[in-house]
N, C-alpha and C positions, 0 to 999 in steps of 0.2 A: 505492501499499499503505499501511495507518496509520503512523502512529510513534510512538513512546512518550516521553511525556515528563515527566520529575520538577520538581516546581515546590517548590522551599528558599524556607526563610523568609518562609511565607506569616505574615500578621497573624495574630492570635487573632479579631479584627473578625469580620477579610474571611472565614476557616475556619468560623466561626461561624456568617455568615452566608448562604453557602455550602454549609454543611450544613442549616441550616434549608429554604432553597430545595431542596433535594433531597427532602427528608421532605416536603413542602408541596406536592410536584411530581409524589412517587412515583417517583423515579431515585435510581438512585448517585451515588455523590461524583462520580464521575468521569463518567460521563453527565452531569450541574448543567454542570460546570464545561467541558466540551465543547458545550453548547448555550448558554451565556455566552458562550465566547469565538465561535460560530459568530453569535449576535447582532448582536456587536458588528464584528465582521470580517467580514463576507460581506458587501456589499449588497444590495438588495433582498428581504432576508427579511421576513417581513409578520411585524410584533409581535402580540404573541398579543393583548392587545388590543384594538385594528384587527380581527384576524380572528375576536375574539367579537360584536365589534359587527357585523360583516360577518351571523354568522352567524343574530344575534339581531333583524337584520333579513330577511333569507332567511324566516327560521320565521315572523315577524310577519304578510310580504306573502302566505307559505302559507297563516294561519291564516284569510284571510280566500277562500279560494277555493272550501272545508271540501270537500277530497275524503275520498269514501269508499273502505270496502274495496271496494269494486266495481271503482270506479276504478283505485284504483294494482295491482289483480290486472291492471285492461286496460291498464296502463301498460307495466305487466312483461311480459305476452303481445306489446308489440307489437313495445316492443323487440329480442321473440326471432327474430323473422319476417327 
């Protein structure tokens, strides 16, 4: 079950950076704090920059394949059988 945590005496600079980061990522202050804590404390989590690099590499490799709408529809149907 999730636990509630109250933080006190947060330095102004840390608060402002967290607030700006939350706004950039379109998250609440609470959600942004959780994401920041998870990224530091939970091992094995993939960094955003690494995930983006992998997605871009995948996109680039697929761009060479030139899938058409018909191909995509065929693959969708294949997966449903």
